[in-house]
Steps between C-alpha positions, in 0.01 A plus 500: 500500500652831390419792730779729387282690252228585748759581766671746265171676428453579869855618564493796263169648624624464858827667406313785328285546810798536735766642268465852639567371851804290412735798517370609840682385812318278747379708791657387824254691713390283790726210397799357680824460305458126454154531347609786276806301391283202410264718299793658316650158430167381361477804274855447373428134420170589331668764286786269401252234393291758316811635326591152374143436386484835322836441330402154381165614370627811321763287328274207413365432153148468645471869580416654833308774670824606673699778332857625517366788712351246743839331519667832581244580771539155655881528500483845663249375759729204571797731554296726731364204698850357542623837627212519747576147620864595549398808698262301720770241573748774592245668728419167665869433561553848644194459723620160619846635578352796688290264713808293581698806608221605737488155663 
């Protein structure tokens, strides 16, 4: 049973629905560092998988809804998400070290 075709049809509309939000950082308001880190990691993984999917589809002979502009947006969002993840990890480390110094 081949489900790839129907799966692909749902990915692009979902991407189009959230594409404006992909470049935005995840709000850490009310979240501890661990939860924020996990959310950032999930976003990075999602974007990497989406980038691969977009690349494969835009370069396939079957055609795709994804465009070169989509690929560029996904790559930029991936870079931004990775930078946010790095920042969250650094803040968590600094917080952890500060707690140890107080103890």
